[in-house]
N, C-alpha and C positions, 0 to 999 in steps of 0.2 A: 381243163382242170383248174380249179380255183385253189388259191393258197390261203390257208388259215393259220394264224400263229396263236398258240395257246401258251400262256405263262401259268405254271402251276408249281406248287411245292412238291418235289419228288419224295419228301418224307411223309406226305399225306397219303395214307394207304388207299383211300377211296379214289382219289384222283389218279394215282398210279395204276390201280386196277382198271379204271375206266379207259385210260390211254392204252394199256396192254390189250384190252378187249377189242377196242376199235382197230388196233393194228392187226390182231389175229384174224379179224373178220375181213381184212383186206380193204377196209374203207379209207385207211390213211397210212402214211409212212412217217417215221420220226427222224428228224435230223437234229442231232445235238451239236451245239457249238462247243468248241474246245475252251477250256478254262484259260483266262488270260494270266493266270498265276503259274509260277514255276512249280512243277510237280513235286520236287524235293521239298520245297517250302511248305506246300500243302500237307505233305506227309508229316513233316516236323510239327506243324500246328495240330494236326489230328492226334498225333502221339502225345503231345503236351496236354490236350484236352482230356485224354483218358487217364493220364497219370495223376497221382494224388498231390504231387508237388513237394516242395521242401518246407519244413516248419522252421521258422526263424524266431528265436527268443526275443522278446521285446527289449531285453537288456543289450542285445547285440545289434539292434536295429540301426542305431545312429553312429556306430563305430566306423 
């Protein structure tokens, strides 16, 4: 058995579908690496990305 490493963007719908199809056919298996980042930190960043943030008036900016 040969090993092939594929790097793809999991947000790309076409690439994700292709990988899922290959795995379902039994032609390949997927091994995902764990993220090197702390899970709580990643959750905090994802939450911040979804929020609208705080609005700061320009008069209060340099106080």
